[in-house]
N, C-alpha and C positions, 0 to 999 in steps of 0.2 A: 510810770513816769517818775515816781518818787525814788525808786531804787536805781533804775538804769540811767535816767537822764539827770535827775537832781543829785543822785548819789547821797541821799539823806542818811546821816549817821547819828549814832547816840550822842546826845549832848547838844546837837544843833537845834536851832529854832526855826519853825516853819509857820507861815501864815497860810491858812486854807480858807479862801473866800467861798461863801455858800456852804458852810459846814453842816447844815441840817438837811441838805439835799442828798440824793442817792449817791453821787460821786463823793461829796463832802464827808458823809458819814463813814464811808469805806476808807477814805484817805486819812481821816482822823485816827481810826483804829490802827491802820498800818503805820502811821507816823509814831503813834504811842508805842506800838510793838517794837519799832526800831529804836526807841529810846529818846525821841525828840520832844522838845517843849513845843506845844501846839497852841497857836492862837487862831481863832476863827471869827468870821462875821456871820451873824444870823439875826433874826428878829427876836423880840422879847418873848414871843410865844414859844420859841424853840430853845431857850436858854437851858432849861432843865435837861432836854435831850442831849445837847452837846456836852454838858457837864458830866452826864452819866457815861458818855463815851470817853471821858478823860481830858477834855480840853482844859488848858491852863489859863488862857486869857480869852474871854468872850467879849466881842464887840457888837453892839446893836447897830447894824448898818443904817437904820432909819434916823438915828440921832447922834452917831459918832462916826468919825473918819479914822480908819485904820492908819492912814498916812501920818496923822498927827499923834497917834497913841503908841505906835510901835517904832522901834529902831533896833538895829543890830541883828536883823533876821537873815538867816542863811538861804532860805528857800521860800518862795511864794507860789502857791498853786491856785489858779483861778478856775474853780470847778464850775463856774457859771458860763464858761466860754463855749460850751458845746464842741463842735468839730474844729473850732479855732483855738482850742485849749493850749496847744504847744506854743503858738505865737504869743498869745496873751500871757501865758505862763512866763515866757522869757521877758516880755515887756514889764510885767508886774515885778518880777524878780530884779530886773535891772533898776527899776524905779526905787525899790526898797533899798537896794545896795547903795545907790546914789544918796538917798536920804540918810542912811546909816553913816556914810562917809562925812556928811555935813555936820552930824551931831557930835 
């Protein structure tokens, strides 16, 4: 999804929702390998894990809203979406792009 659909490239910014889960931890590593700046949502209990994976911005989903903290992101991946991931990926990405345009 990150390479073929999102076409994530070096220097781009990506939000990965659910960064401490199975899909999220893999996506973080791939995004960092591709040279992206990575933000993720996770709980306080998993902050150290995602930081060790290389995340640049950590958002505690229980007390913070990524929508108010982030702007100018190129890609958003909702790893919490299960088999609906592509649809929610597009919706999340569209919402972030609209928010970036307003700021």
